[in-house]
All heavy atoms as atom14 arrays in JSON, in Angstrom:
{
  "sequence": "MARIKINLSFIGNIAKWIYYGGKKPMDDVLKEDNEIIGFVILALIFFFLYSFNRSAA",
  "atom14_mask": [
    [1, 1, 1, 1, 1, 1, 1, 1, 0, 0, 0, 0, 0, 0],
    [1, 1, 1, 1, 1, 0, 0, 0, 0, 0, 0, 0, 0, 0],
    [1, 1, 1, 1, 1, 1, 1, 1, 1, 1, 1, 0, 0, 0],
    [1, 1, 1, 1, 1, 1, 1, 1, 0, 0, 0, 0, 0, 0],
    [1, 1, 1, 1, 1, 1, 1, 1, 1, 0, 0, 0, 0, 0],
    [1, 1, 1, 1, 1, 1, 1, 1, 0, 0, 0, 0, 0, 0],
    [1, 1, 1, 1, 1, 1, 1, 1, 0, 0, 0, 0, 0, 0],
    [1, 1, 1, 1, 1, 1, 1, 1, 0, 0, 0, 0, 0, 0],
    [1, 1, 1, 1, 1, 1, 0, 0, 0, 0, 0, 0, 0, 0],
    [1, 1, 1, 1, 1, 1, 1, 1, 1, 1, 1, 0, 0, 0],
    [1, 1, 1, 1, 1, 1, 1, 1, 0, 0, 0, 0, 0, 0],
    [1, 1, 1, 1, 0, 0, 0, 0, 0, 0, 0, 0, 0, 0],
    [1, 1, 1, 1, 1, 1, 1, 1, 0, 0, 0, 0, 0, 0],
    [1, 1, 1, 1, 1, 1, 1, 1, 0, 0, 0, 0, 0, 0],
    [1, 1, 1, 1, 1, 0, 0, 0, 0, 0, 0, 0, 0, 0],
    [1, 1, 1, 1, 1, 1, 1, 1, 1, 0, 0, 0, 0, 0],
    [1, 1, 1, 1, 1, 1, 1, 1, 1, 1, 1, 1, 1, 1],
    [1, 1, 1, 1, 1, 1, 1, 1, 0, 0, 0, 0, 0, 0],
    [1, 1, 1, 1, 1, 1, 1, 1, 1, 1, 1, 1, 0, 0],
    [1, 1, 1, 1, 1, 1, 1, 1, 1, 1, 1, 1, 0, 0],
    [1, 1, 1, 1, 0, 0, 0, 0, 0, 0, 0, 0, 0, 0],
    [1, 1, 1, 1, 0, 0, 0, 0, 0, 0, 0, 0, 0, 0],
    [1, 1, 1, 1, 1, 1, 1, 1, 1, 0, 0, 0, 0, 0],
    [1, 1, 1, 1, 1, 1, 1, 1, 1, 0, 0, 0, 0, 0],
    [1, 1, 1, 1, 1, 1, 1, 0, 0, 0, 0, 0, 0, 0],
    [1, 1, 1, 1, 1, 1, 1, 1, 0, 0, 0, 0, 0, 0],
    [1, 1, 1, 1, 1, 1, 1, 1, 0, 0, 0, 0, 0, 0],
    [1, 1, 1, 1, 1, 1, 1, 1, 0, 0, 0, 0, 0, 0],
    [1, 1, 1, 1, 1, 1, 1, 0, 0, 0, 0, 0, 0, 0],
    [1, 1, 1, 1, 1, 1, 1, 1, 0, 0, 0, 0, 0, 0],
    [1, 1, 1, 1, 1, 1, 1, 1, 1, 0, 0, 0, 0, 0],
    [1, 1, 1, 1, 1, 1, 1, 1, 1, 0, 0, 0, 0, 0],
    [1, 1, 1, 1, 1, 1, 1, 1, 0, 0, 0, 0, 0, 0],
    [1, 1, 1, 1, 1, 1, 1, 1, 0, 0, 0, 0, 0, 0],
    [1, 1, 1, 1, 1, 1, 1, 1, 1, 0, 0, 0, 0, 0],
    [1, 1, 1, 1, 1, 1, 1, 1, 0, 0, 0, 0, 0, 0],
    [1, 1, 1, 1, 1, 1, 1, 1, 0, 0, 0, 0, 0, 0],
    [1, 1, 1, 1, 0, 0, 0, 0, 0, 0, 0, 0, 0, 0],
    [1, 1, 1, 1, 1, 1, 1, 1, 1, 1, 1, 0, 0, 0],
    [1, 1, 1, 1, 1, 1, 1, 0, 0, 0, 0, 0, 0, 0],
    [1, 1, 1, 1, 1, 1, 1, 1, 0, 0, 0, 0, 0, 0],
    [1, 1, 1, 1, 1, 1, 1, 1, 0, 0, 0, 0, 0, 0],
    [1, 1, 1, 1, 1, 0, 0, 0, 0, 0, 0, 0, 0, 0],
    [1, 1, 1, 1, 1, 1, 1, 1, 0, 0, 0, 0, 0, 0],
    [1, 1, 1, 1, 1, 1, 1, 1, 0, 0, 0, 0, 0, 0],
    [1, 1, 1, 1, 1, 1, 1, 1, 1, 1, 1, 0, 0, 0],
    [1, 1, 1, 1, 1, 1, 1, 1, 1, 1, 1, 0, 0, 0],
    [1, 1, 1, 1, 1, 1, 1, 1, 1, 1, 1, 0, 0, 0],
    [1, 1, 1, 1, 1, 1, 1, 1, 0, 0, 0, 0, 0, 0],
    [1, 1, 1, 1, 1, 1, 1, 1, 1, 1, 1, 1, 0, 0],
    [1, 1, 1, 1, 1, 1, 0, 0, 0, 0, 0, 0, 0, 0],
    [1, 1, 1, 1, 1, 1, 1, 1, 1, 1, 1, 0, 0, 0],
    [1, 1, 1, 1, 1, 1, 1, 1, 0, 0, 0, 0, 0, 0],
    [1, 1, 1, 1, 1, 1, 1, 1, 1, 1, 1, 0, 0, 0],
    [1, 1, 1, 1, 1, 1, 0, 0, 0, 0, 0, 0, 0, 0],
    [1, 1, 1, 1, 1, 0, 0, 0, 0, 0, 0, 0, 0, 0],
    [1, 1, 1, 1, 1, 0, 0, 0, 0, 0, 0, 0, 0, 0]
  ],
  "atom14_positions": [
    [[0.82, -1.2, 0.0], [0.0, 0.0, 0.0], [0.86, 1.26, 0.0], [0.49, 2.25, -0.63], [-0.92, -0.04, 1.22], [-1.95, 1.03, 1.23], [-3.11, 0.74, -0.1], [-4.36, 1.86, 0.32], [0.0, 0.0, 0.0], [0.0, 0.0, 0.0], [0.0, 0.0, 0.0], [0.0, 0.0, 0.0], [0.0, 0.0, 0.0], [0.0, 0.0, 0.0]],
    [[1.99, 1.2, 0.69], [2.86, 2.37, 0.75], [3.46, 2.67, -0.62], [3.64, 3.84, -0.97], [3.96, 2.17, 1.77], [0.0, 0.0, 0.0], [0.0, 0.0, 0.0], [0.0, 0.0, 0.0], [0.0, 0.0, 0.0], [0.0, 0.0, 0.0], [0.0, 0.0, 0.0], [0.0, 0.0, 0.0], [0.0, 0.0, 0.0], [0.0, 0.0, 0.0]],
    [[3.76, 1.61, -1.4], [4.31, 1.83, -2.73], [3.32, 2.53, -3.63], [3.69, 3.39, -4.43], [4.68, 0.5, -3.37], [5.97, -0.04, -2.94], [6.33, -1.21, -3.8], [7.42, -1.93, -3.2], [7.89, -3.06, -3.66], [7.34, -3.61, -4.7], [8.9, -3.64, -3.05], [0.0, 0.0, 0.0], [0.0, 0.0, 0.0], [0.0, 0.0, 0.0]],
    [[2.07, 2.17, -3.52], [1.03, 2.8, -4.35], [0.92, 4.28, -4.01], [0.85, 5.12, -4.91], [-0.32, 2.08, -4.16], [-0.23, 0.65, -4.69], [-1.44, 2.84, -4.86], [-1.43, -0.2, -4.36], [0.0, 0.0, 0.0], [0.0, 0.0, 0.0], [0.0, 0.0, 0.0], [0.0, 0.0, 0.0], [0.0, 0.0, 0.0], [0.0, 0.0, 0.0]],
    [[0.93, 4.61, -2.72], [0.83, 6.01, -2.32], [2.04, 6.81, -2.79], [1.91, 7.95, -3.22], [0.69, 6.1, -0.8], [-0.62, 5.56, -0.29], [-0.72, 5.72, 1.2], [-1.6, 6.9, 1.42], [-1.95, 7.15, 2.8], [0.0, 0.0, 0.0], [0.0, 0.0, 0.0], [0.0, 0.0, 0.0], [0.0, 0.0, 0.0], [0.0, 0.0, 0.0]],
    [[3.22, 6.19, -2.72], [4.43, 6.88, -3.18], [4.36, 7.13, -4.68], [4.69, 8.22, -5.16], [5.69, 6.07, -2.8], [5.9, 6.12, -1.3], [6.92, 6.59, -3.52], [6.99, 5.2, -0.79], [0.0, 0.0, 0.0], [0.0, 0.0, 0.0], [0.0, 0.0, 0.0], [0.0, 0.0, 0.0], [0.0, 0.0, 0.0], [0.0, 0.0, 0.0]],
    [[3.92, 6.12, -5.43], [3.82, 6.27, -6.88], [2.79, 7.33, -7.26], [3.02, 8.13, -8.17], [3.47, 4.95, -7.55], [4.61, 3.97, -7.5], [5.76, 4.35, -7.39], [4.29, 2.69, -7.56], [0.0, 0.0, 0.0], [0.0, 0.0, 0.0], [0.0, 0.0, 0.0], [0.0, 0.0, 0.0], [0.0, 0.0, 0.0], [0.0, 0.0, 0.0]],
    [[1.65, 7.34, -6.58], [0.63, 8.34, -6.87], [1.13, 9.75, -6.54], [0.87, 10.7, -7.27], [-0.65, 8.03, -6.11], [-1.41, 6.78, -6.56], [-2.62, 6.56, -5.67], [-1.82, 6.88, -8.01], [0.0, 0.0, 0.0], [0.0, 0.0, 0.0], [0.0, 0.0, 0.0], [0.0, 0.0, 0.0], [0.0, 0.0, 0.0], [0.0, 0.0, 0.0]],
    [[1.84, 9.87, -5.43], [2.4, 11.17, -5.06], [3.43, 11.62, -6.08], [3.49, 12.8, -6.45], [3.04, 11.1, -3.67], [2.06, 10.89, -2.69], [0.0, 0.0, 0.0], [0.0, 0.0, 0.0], [0.0, 0.0, 0.0], [0.0, 0.0, 0.0], [0.0, 0.0, 0.0], [0.0, 0.0, 0.0], [0.0, 0.0, 0.0], [0.0, 0.0, 0.0]],
    [[4.24, 10.68, -6.54], [5.26, 10.99, -7.55], [4.62, 11.5, -8.84], [5.04, 12.52, -9.4], [6.12, 9.75, -7.82], [7.23, 9.96, -8.79], [8.34, 10.7, -8.44], [7.16, 9.42, -10.06], [9.36, 10.9, -9.34], [8.18, 9.6, -10.96], [9.29, 10.34, -10.61], [0.0, 0.0, 0.0], [0.0, 0.0, 0.0], [0.0, 0.0, 0.0]],
    [[3.59, 10.81, -9.3], [2.89, 11.22, -10.53], [2.22, 12.58, -10.32], [2.28, 13.45, -11.18], [1.85, 10.16, -10.93], [2.57, 8.87, -11.35], [0.96, 10.66, -12.06], [1.65, 7.69, -11.52], [0.0, 0.0, 0.0], [0.0, 0.0, 0.0], [0.0, 0.0, 0.0], [0.0, 0.0, 0.0], [0.0, 0.0, 0.0], [0.0, 0.0, 0.0]],
    [[1.6, 12.77, -9.17], [0.94, 14.05, -8.87], [1.91, 15.2, -8.77], [1.63, 16.31, -9.24], [0.0, 0.0, 0.0], [0.0, 0.0, 0.0], [0.0, 0.0, 0.0], [0.0, 0.0, 0.0], [0.0, 0.0, 0.0], [0.0, 0.0, 0.0], [0.0, 0.0, 0.0], [0.0, 0.0, 0.0], [0.0, 0.0, 0.0], [0.0, 0.0, 0.0]],
    [[3.08, 14.96, -8.16], [4.09, 16.01, -8.05], [4.6, 16.43, -9.42], [4.75, 17.62, -9.69], [5.26, 15.54, -7.18], [4.89, 15.42, -5.72], [3.95, 16.06, -5.26], [5.6, 14.6, -5.0], [0.0, 0.0, 0.0], [0.0, 0.0, 0.0], [0.0, 0.0, 0.0], [0.0, 0.0, 0.0], [0.0, 0.0, 0.0], [0.0, 0.0, 0.0]],
    [[4.86, 15.46, -10.27], [5.35, 15.78, -11.61], [4.29, 16.56, -12.39], [4.59, 17.55, -13.06], [5.78, 14.51, -12.35], [7.03, 13.94, -11.72], [6.0, 14.78, -13.83], [7.46, 12.61, -12.26], [0.0, 0.0, 0.0], [0.0, 0.0, 0.0], [0.0, 0.0, 0.0], [0.0, 0.0, 0.0], [0.0, 0.0, 0.0], [0.0, 0.0, 0.0]],
    [[3.03, 16.12, -12.29], [1.96, 16.79, -13.02], [1.79, 18.23, -12.53], [1.61, 19.15, -13.35], [0.65, 16.02, -12.85], [0.0, 0.0, 0.0], [0.0, 0.0, 0.0], [0.0, 0.0, 0.0], [0.0, 0.0, 0.0], [0.0, 0.0, 0.0], [0.0, 0.0, 0.0], [0.0, 0.0, 0.0], [0.0, 0.0, 0.0], [0.0, 0.0, 0.0]],
    [[1.87, 18.45, -11.24], [1.69, 19.8, -10.71], [2.88, 20.69, -11.09], [2.71, 21.86, -11.38], [1.51, 19.75, -9.2], [0.9, 21.0, -8.64], [0.26, 20.73, -7.33], [-0.6, 21.89, -6.93], [-1.18, 21.69, -5.63], [0.0, 0.0, 0.0], [0.0, 0.0, 0.0], [0.0, 0.0, 0.0], [0.0, 0.0, 0.0], [0.0, 0.0, 0.0]],
    [[4.08, 20.11, -11.1], [5.25, 20.87, -11.49], [5.15, 21.28, -12.96], [5.48, 22.4, -13.34], [6.52, 20.05, -11.24], [7.77, 20.8, -11.48], [8.32, 21.78, -10.69], [8.65, 20.65, -12.6], [9.48, 22.23, -11.26], [9.71, 21.55, -12.43], [8.63, 19.83, -13.72], [10.74, 21.66, -13.33], [9.66, 19.94, -14.62], [10.7, 20.85, -14.43]],
    [[4.65, 20.38, -13.81], [4.45, 20.69, -15.23], [3.35, 21.75, -15.37], [3.44, 22.65, -16.21], [4.12, 19.43, -16.03], [5.35, 18.53, -16.11], [3.61, 19.76, -17.42], [5.09, 17.17, -16.71], [0.0, 0.0, 0.0], [0.0, 0.0, 0.0], [0.0, 0.0, 0.0], [0.0, 0.0, 0.0], [0.0, 0.0, 0.0], [0.0, 0.0, 0.0]],
    [[2.31, 21.66, -14.54], [1.23, 22.65, -14.56], [1.77, 24.05, -14.29], [1.35, 25.02, -14.92], [0.16, 22.28, -13.53], [-0.88, 23.34, -13.33], [-1.89, 23.53, -14.27], [-0.87, 24.16, -12.21], [-2.85, 24.5, -14.1], [-1.82, 25.13, -12.03], [-2.81, 25.31, -12.97], [-3.75, 26.28, -12.8], [0.0, 0.0, 0.0], [0.0, 0.0, 0.0]],
    [[2.69, 24.16, -13.34], [3.3, 25.46, -13.03], [4.36, 25.85, -14.06], [4.92, 26.94, -13.97], [3.93, 25.45, -11.64], [2.91, 25.46, -10.52], [2.93, 24.49, -9.54], [1.94, 26.45, -10.44], [2.0, 24.5, -8.51], [1.01, 26.47, -9.43], [1.05, 25.49, -8.46], [0.14, 25.5, -7.45], [0.0, 0.0, 0.0], [0.0, 0.0, 0.0]],
    [[4.63, 25.0, -15.02], [5.6, 25.3, -16.07], [7.03, 25.3, -15.58], [7.9, 25.91, -16.2], [0.0, 0.0, 0.0], [0.0, 0.0, 0.0], [0.0, 0.0, 0.0], [0.0, 0.0, 0.0], [0.0, 0.0, 0.0], [0.0, 0.0, 0.0], [0.0, 0.0, 0.0], [0.0, 0.0, 0.0], [0.0, 0.0, 0.0], [0.0, 0.0, 0.0]],
    [[7.29, 24.65, -14.47], [8.64, 24.59, -13.93], [9.07, 25.86, -13.23], [10.21, 25.97, -12.79], [0.0, 0.0, 0.0], [0.0, 0.0, 0.0], [0.0, 0.0, 0.0], [0.0, 0.0, 0.0], [0.0, 0.0, 0.0], [0.0, 0.0, 0.0], [0.0, 0.0, 0.0], [0.0, 0.0, 0.0], [0.0, 0.0, 0.0], [0.0, 0.0, 0.0]],
    [[8.17, 26.84, -13.13], [8.53, 28.12, -12.51], [8.5, 28.03, -10.98], [9.21, 28.77, -10.31], [7.59, 29.21, -12.98], [7.75, 29.49, -14.46], [6.83, 30.57, -14.94], [7.03, 30.79, -16.43], [6.14, 31.8, -16.97], [0.0, 0.0, 0.0], [0.0, 0.0, 0.0], [0.0, 0.0, 0.0], [0.0, 0.0, 0.0], [0.0, 0.0, 0.0]],
    [[7.66, 27.15, -10.45], [7.61, 26.96, -9.01], [8.64, 25.89, -8.65], [8.69, 24.84, -9.3], [6.21, 26.51, -8.6], [5.96, 26.52, -7.12], [4.49, 26.26, -6.83], [4.23, 26.38, -5.34], [2.83, 26.18, -5.03], [0.0, 0.0, 0.0], [0.0, 0.0, 0.0], [0.0, 0.0, 0.0], [0.0, 0.0, 0.0], [0.0, 0.0, 0.0]],
    [[9.48, 26.14, -7.65], [10.5, 25.14, -7.31], [9.87, 23.81, -6.88], [8.78, 23.78, -6.3], [11.25, 25.77, -6.13], [10.88, 27.21, -6.14], [9.57, 27.33, -6.84], [0.0, 0.0, 0.0], [0.0, 0.0, 0.0], [0.0, 0.0, 0.0], [0.0, 0.0, 0.0], [0.0, 0.0, 0.0], [0.0, 0.0, 0.0], [0.0, 0.0, 0.0]],
    [[10.56, 22.73, -7.19], [10.05, 21.41, -6.86], [9.89, 21.25, -5.35], [9.01, 20.52, -4.9], [10.98, 20.34, -7.41], [10.4, 18.96, -7.34], [8.82, 18.8, -8.17], [9.16, 17.52, -9.3], [0.0, 0.0, 0.0], [0.0, 0.0, 0.0], [0.0, 0.0, 0.0], [0.0, 0.0, 0.0], [0.0, 0.0, 0.0], [0.0, 0.0, 0.0]],
    [[10.71, 21.93, -4.56], [10.58, 21.86, -3.09], [9.23, 22.37, -2.63], [8.63, 21.83, -1.71], [11.69, 22.66, -2.42], [13.05, 22.02, -2.6], [13.1, 20.79, -2.84], [14.06, 22.73, -2.5], [0.0, 0.0, 0.0], [0.0, 0.0, 0.0], [0.0, 0.0, 0.0], [0.0, 0.0, 0.0], [0.0, 0.0, 0.0], [0.0, 0.0, 0.0]],
    [[8.72, 23.44, -3.28], [7.41, 23.97, -2.92], [6.29, 23.03, -3.35], [5.28, 22.9, -2.66], [7.2, 25.34, -3.56], [8.11, 26.4, -2.97], [8.67, 26.16, -1.88], [8.29, 27.46, -3.61], [0.0, 0.0, 0.0], [0.0, 0.0, 0.0], [0.0, 0.0, 0.0], [0.0, 0.0, 0.0], [0.0, 0.0, 0.0], [0.0, 0.0, 0.0]],
    [[6.48, 22.37, -4.49], [5.47, 21.42, -4.97], [5.41, 20.21, -4.05], [4.35, 19.68, -3.76], [5.78, 21.0, -6.43], [4.85, 19.91, -6.89], [5.68, 22.2, -7.36], [0.0, 0.0, 0.0], [0.0, 0.0, 0.0], [0.0, 0.0, 0.0], [0.0, 0.0, 0.0], [0.0, 0.0, 0.0], [0.0, 0.0, 0.0], [0.0, 0.0, 0.0]],
    [[6.57, 19.76, -3.56], [6.63, 18.57, -2.71], [5.99, 18.78, -1.34], [5.61, 17.82, -0.68], [8.08, 18.12, -2.53], [8.77, 17.58, -3.78], [10.24, 17.31, -3.49], [8.09, 16.33, -4.28], [0.0, 0.0, 0.0], [0.0, 0.0, 0.0], [0.0, 0.0, 0.0], [0.0, 0.0, 0.0], [0.0, 0.0, 0.0], [0.0, 0.0, 0.0]],
    [[5.87, 20.04, -0.91], [5.27, 20.32, 0.4], [3.78, 20.01, 0.43], [3.23, 19.75, 1.48], [5.5, 21.79, 0.78], [6.94, 22.1, 1.09], [7.13, 23.57, 1.38], [8.59, 23.89, 1.59], [8.81, 25.32, 1.74], [0.0, 0.0, 0.0], [0.0, 0.0, 0.0], [0.0, 0.0, 0.0], [0.0, 0.0, 0.0], [0.0, 0.0, 0.0]],
    [[3.15, 20.03, -0.74], [1.71, 19.78, -0.82], [1.46, 18.3, -1.07], [2.3, 17.59, -1.62], [1.11, 20.62, -1.94], [1.34, 22.1, -1.78], [1.0, 22.88, -3.02], [0.44, 22.3, -3.96], [1.3, 24.09, -3.04], [0.0, 0.0, 0.0], [0.0, 0.0, 0.0], [0.0, 0.0, 0.0], [0.0, 0.0, 0.0], [0.0, 0.0, 0.0]],
    [[0.29, 17.83, -0.68], [-0.08, 16.43, -0.91], [-0.75, 16.33, -2.28], [-1.85, 16.83, -2.48], [-1.04, 15.95, 0.18], [-1.4, 14.49, 0.03], [-0.61, 13.75, -0.58], [-2.46, 14.08, 0.52], [0.0, 0.0, 0.0], [0.0, 0.0, 0.0], [0.0, 0.0, 0.0], [0.0, 0.0, 0.0], [0.0, 0.0, 0.0], [0.0, 0.0, 0.0]],
    [[-0.07, 15.7, -3.22], [-0.56, 15.62, -4.59], [-0.96, 14.2, -4.97], [-0.98, 13.84, -6.14], [0.53, 16.13, -5.55], [0.87, 17.57, -5.29], [-0.01, 18.38, -5.06], [2.13, 17.9, -5.31], [0.0, 0.0, 0.0], [0.0, 0.0, 0.0], [0.0, 0.0, 0.0], [0.0, 0.0, 0.0], [0.0, 0.0, 0.0], [0.0, 0.0, 0.0]],
    [[-1.3, 13.41, -3.97], [-1.67, 12.02, -4.21], [-2.98, 11.9, -5.0], [-3.11, 11.05, -5.87], [-1.81, 11.3, -2.87], [-2.09, 9.83, -2.97], [-2.19, 9.19, -1.6], [-1.6, 9.7, -0.64], [-2.9, 8.19, -1.51], [0.0, 0.0, 0.0], [0.0, 0.0, 0.0], [0.0, 0.0, 0.0], [0.0, 0.0, 0.0], [0.0, 0.0, 0.0]],
    [[-3.93, 12.78, -4.73], [-5.23, 12.75, -5.42], [-5.03, 13.06, -6.91], [-5.65, 12.43, -7.77], [-6.2, 13.77, -4.78], [-6.36, 13.51, -3.31], [-7.53, 13.77, -5.51], [-7.27, 12.41, -2.94], [0.0, 0.0, 0.0], [0.0, 0.0, 0.0], [0.0, 0.0, 0.0], [0.0, 0.0, 0.0], [0.0, 0.0, 0.0], [0.0, 0.0, 0.0]],
    [[-4.17, 14.02, -7.2], [-3.9, 14.37, -8.6], [-3.3, 13.17, -9.33], [-3.68, 12.88, -10.47], [-2.96, 15.59, -8.68], [-3.63, 16.81, -8.06], [-2.56, 15.88, -10.12], [-2.7, 17.98, -7.87], [0.0, 0.0, 0.0], [0.0, 0.0, 0.0], [0.0, 0.0, 0.0], [0.0, 0.0, 0.0], [0.0, 0.0, 0.0], [0.0, 0.0, 0.0]],
    [[-2.38, 12.48, -8.67], [-1.79, 11.29, -9.27], [-2.81, 10.21, -9.51], [-2.78, 9.53, -10.55], [0.0, 0.0, 0.0], [0.0, 0.0, 0.0], [0.0, 0.0, 0.0], [0.0, 0.0, 0.0], [0.0, 0.0, 0.0], [0.0, 0.0, 0.0], [0.0, 0.0, 0.0], [0.0, 0.0, 0.0], [0.0, 0.0, 0.0], [0.0, 0.0, 0.0]],
    [[-3.74, 10.04, -8.59], [-4.8, 9.05, -8.75], [-5.69, 9.38, -9.94], [-6.04, 8.51, -10.73], [-5.63, 8.93, -7.47], [-6.76, 7.96, -7.59], [-6.52, 6.6, -7.56], [-8.05, 8.4, -7.76], [-7.56, 5.69, -7.68], [-9.11, 7.52, -7.89], [-8.85, 6.15, -7.84], [0.0, 0.0, 0.0], [0.0, 0.0, 0.0], [0.0, 0.0, 0.0]],
    [[-6.04, 10.65, -10.07], [-6.91, 11.07, -11.18], [-6.2, 10.84, -12.52], [-6.81, 10.34, -13.47], [-7.33, 12.55, -11.01], [-8.0, 13.08, -12.26], [-8.23, 12.7, -9.8], [0.0, 0.0, 0.0], [0.0, 0.0, 0.0], [0.0, 0.0, 0.0], [0.0, 0.0, 0.0], [0.0, 0.0, 0.0], [0.0, 0.0, 0.0], [0.0, 0.0, 0.0]],
    [[-4.93, 11.19, -12.6], [-4.19, 11.0, -13.84], [-4.08, 9.52, -14.17], [-4.29, 9.11, -15.32], [-2.79, 11.64, -13.72], [-2.93, 13.15, -13.69], [-1.89, 11.2, -14.87], [-1.67, 13.89, -13.39], [0.0, 0.0, 0.0], [0.0, 0.0, 0.0], [0.0, 0.0, 0.0], [0.0, 0.0, 0.0], [0.0, 0.0, 0.0], [0.0, 0.0, 0.0]],
    [[-3.78, 8.69, -13.18], [-3.68, 7.25, -13.41], [-5.03, 6.67, -13.82], [-5.1, 5.83, -14.72], [-3.16, 6.56, -12.15], [-2.57, 5.19, -12.33], [-1.36, 5.25, -13.25], [-2.17, 4.62, -11.0], [0.0, 0.0, 0.0], [0.0, 0.0, 0.0], [0.0, 0.0, 0.0], [0.0, 0.0, 0.0], [0.0, 0.0, 0.0], [0.0, 0.0, 0.0]],
    [[-6.11, 7.14, -13.22], [-7.45, 6.66, -13.58], [-7.79, 7.06, -15.02], [-8.37, 6.26, -15.76], [-8.49, 7.23, -12.62], [0.0, 0.0, 0.0], [0.0, 0.0, 0.0], [0.0, 0.0, 0.0], [0.0, 0.0, 0.0], [0.0, 0.0, 0.0], [0.0, 0.0, 0.0], [0.0, 0.0, 0.0], [0.0, 0.0, 0.0], [0.0, 0.0, 0.0]],
    [[-7.43, 8.27, -15.43], [-7.68, 8.69, -16.81], [-6.88, 7.86, -17.81], [-7.4, 7.49, -18.87], [-7.35, 10.18, -16.98], [-8.31, 11.15, -16.33], [-7.78, 12.58, -16.43], [-9.68, 11.05, -16.98], [0.0, 0.0, 0.0], [0.0, 0.0, 0.0], [0.0, 0.0, 0.0], [0.0, 0.0, 0.0], [0.0, 0.0, 0.0], [0.0, 0.0, 0.0]],
    [[-5.64, 7.57, -17.47], [-4.81, 6.74, -18.35], [-5.44, 5.36, -18.52], [-5.57, 4.86, -19.63], [-3.37, 6.64, -17.81], [-2.66, 7.97, -17.98], [-2.6, 5.54, -18.53], [-1.32, 8.05, -17.29], [0.0, 0.0, 0.0], [0.0, 0.0, 0.0], [0.0, 0.0, 0.0], [0.0, 0.0, 0.0], [0.0, 0.0, 0.0], [0.0, 0.0, 0.0]],
    [[-5.84, 4.74, -17.4], [-6.46, 3.42, -17.48], [-7.79, 3.47, -18.24], [-8.12, 2.56, -19.0], [-6.67, 2.82, -16.09], [-5.43, 2.2, -15.54], [-4.92, 2.63, -14.33], [-4.76, 1.19, -16.21], [-3.77, 2.07, -13.81], [-3.63, 0.61, -15.7], [-3.12, 1.05, -14.5], [0.0, 0.0, 0.0], [0.0, 0.0, 0.0], [0.0, 0.0, 0.0]],
    [[-8.55, 4.54, -18.05], [-9.82, 4.68, -18.77], [-9.6, 4.75, -20.27], [-10.29, 4.07, -21.04], [-10.56, 5.93, -18.27], [-11.81, 6.21, -19.05], [-12.96, 5.46, -18.86], [-11.84, 7.24, -19.99], [-14.11, 5.72, -19.59], [-12.99, 7.51, -20.72], [-14.12, 6.74, -20.51], [0.0, 0.0, 0.0], [0.0, 0.0, 0.0], [0.0, 0.0, 0.0]],
    [[-8.63, 5.57, -20.7], [-8.36, 5.69, -22.13], [-7.82, 4.39, -22.7], [-8.2, 3.98, -23.8], [-7.4, 6.84, -22.41], [-8.05, 8.19, -22.3], [-7.56, 9.15, -21.43], [-9.16, 8.52, -23.06], [-8.15, 10.39, -21.33], [-9.77, 9.75, -22.97], [-9.26, 10.69, -22.1], [0.0, 0.0, 0.0], [0.0, 0.0, 0.0], [0.0, 0.0, 0.0]],
    [[-6.93, 3.73, -21.98], [-6.4, 2.46, -22.47], [-7.5, 1.41, -22.57], [-7.55, 0.64, -23.54], [-5.28, 1.97, -21.56], [-3.96, 2.75, -21.63], [-2.99, 2.21, -20.59], [-3.37, 2.69, -23.01], [0.0, 0.0, 0.0], [0.0, 0.0, 0.0], [0.0, 0.0, 0.0], [0.0, 0.0, 0.0], [0.0, 0.0, 0.0], [0.0, 0.0, 0.0]],
    [[-8.39, 1.38, -21.6], [-9.49, 0.42, -21.62], [-10.46, 0.71, -22.75], [-10.93, -0.19, -23.44], [-10.22, 0.43, -20.27], [-11.38, -0.52, -20.21], [-11.17, -1.89, -20.09], [-12.69, -0.06, -20.27], [-12.22, -2.78, -20.05], [-13.76, -0.93, -20.23], [-13.52, -2.29, -20.11], [-14.57, -3.16, -20.06], [0.0, 0.0, 0.0], [0.0, 0.0, 0.0]],
    [[-10.75, 1.98, -22.99], [-11.71, 2.32, -24.04], [-11.14, 2.01, -25.42], [-11.87, 1.57, -26.31], [-12.11, 3.79, -23.94], [-11.01, 4.63, -24.18], [0.0, 0.0, 0.0], [0.0, 0.0, 0.0], [0.0, 0.0, 0.0], [0.0, 0.0, 0.0], [0.0, 0.0, 0.0], [0.0, 0.0, 0.0], [0.0, 0.0, 0.0], [0.0, 0.0, 0.0]],
    [[-9.85, 2.21, -25.64], [-9.25, 1.86, -26.92], [-9.2, 0.36, -27.1], [-9.36, -0.15, -28.21], [-7.85, 2.45, -27.06], [-7.86, 3.93, -27.3], [-7.09, 4.78, -26.52], [-8.64, 4.49, -28.3], [-7.08, 6.14, -26.73], [-8.65, 5.86, -28.53], [-7.87, 6.67, -27.73], [0.0, 0.0, 0.0], [0.0, 0.0, 0.0], [0.0, 0.0, 0.0]],
    [[-8.98, -0.37, -26.04], [-8.94, -1.83, -26.11], [-10.32, -2.39, -26.44], [-10.44, -3.36, -27.18], [-8.4, -2.4, -24.79], [-8.14, -3.88, -24.88], [-7.93, -4.41, -25.96], [-8.14, -4.54, -23.74], [0.0, 0.0, 0.0], [0.0, 0.0, 0.0], [0.0, 0.0, 0.0], [0.0, 0.0, 0.0], [0.0, 0.0, 0.0], [0.0, 0.0, 0.0]],
    [[-11.36, -1.82, -25.88], [-12.72, -2.29, -26.13], [-13.14, -2.01, -27.58], [-13.87, -2.79, -28.17], [-13.71, -1.6, -25.18], [-13.51, -1.92, -23.72], [-14.06, -3.26, -23.36], [-15.52, -3.21, -23.51], [-16.31, -4.23, -23.39], [-15.8, -5.4, -23.09], [-17.59, -4.12, -23.55], [0.0, 0.0, 0.0], [0.0, 0.0, 0.0], [0.0, 0.0, 0.0]],
    [[-12.69, -0.91, -28.15], [-13.1, -0.57, -29.51], [-12.39, -1.44, -30.55], [-12.87, -1.59, -31.66], [-12.84, 0.9, -29.8], [-11.46, 1.17, -29.73], [0.0, 0.0, 0.0], [0.0, 0.0, 0.0], [0.0, 0.0, 0.0], [0.0, 0.0, 0.0], [0.0, 0.0, 0.0], [0.0, 0.0, 0.0], [0.0, 0.0, 0.0], [0.0, 0.0, 0.0]],
    [[-11.25, -2.03, -30.21], [-10.5, -2.86, -31.15], [-11.11, -4.24, -31.28], [-10.9, -4.93, -32.28], [-9.04, -2.96, -30.71], [0.0, 0.0, 0.0], [0.0, 0.0, 0.0], [0.0, 0.0, 0.0], [0.0, 0.0, 0.0], [0.0, 0.0, 0.0], [0.0, 0.0, 0.0], [0.0, 0.0, 0.0], [0.0, 0.0, 0.0], [0.0, 0.0, 0.0]],
    [[-11.86, -4.68, -30.3], [-12.39, -6.06, -30.32], [-13.65, -6.19, -31.12], [-14.27, -5.47, -31.7], [-12.69, -6.51, -28.9], [0.0, 0.0, 0.0], [0.0, 0.0, 0.0], [0.0, 0.0, 0.0], [0.0, 0.0, 0.0], [0.0, 0.0, 0.0], [0.0, 0.0, 0.0], [0.0, 0.0, 0.0], [0.0, 0.0, 0.0], [0.0, 0.0, 0.0]]
  ]
}
């Protein structure tokens, strides 16, 4: 469970840093909890992959 939370936080931190265009230091981005953002991004990726897989069959 801890690995999943770390991975989601990692994805969320990268996404938020890209959202700020790299202008906000990564240290400031890491202070916030970005686990929910990572979960949403991962859910969207799985949704798109699943929808493309269903249309091919």
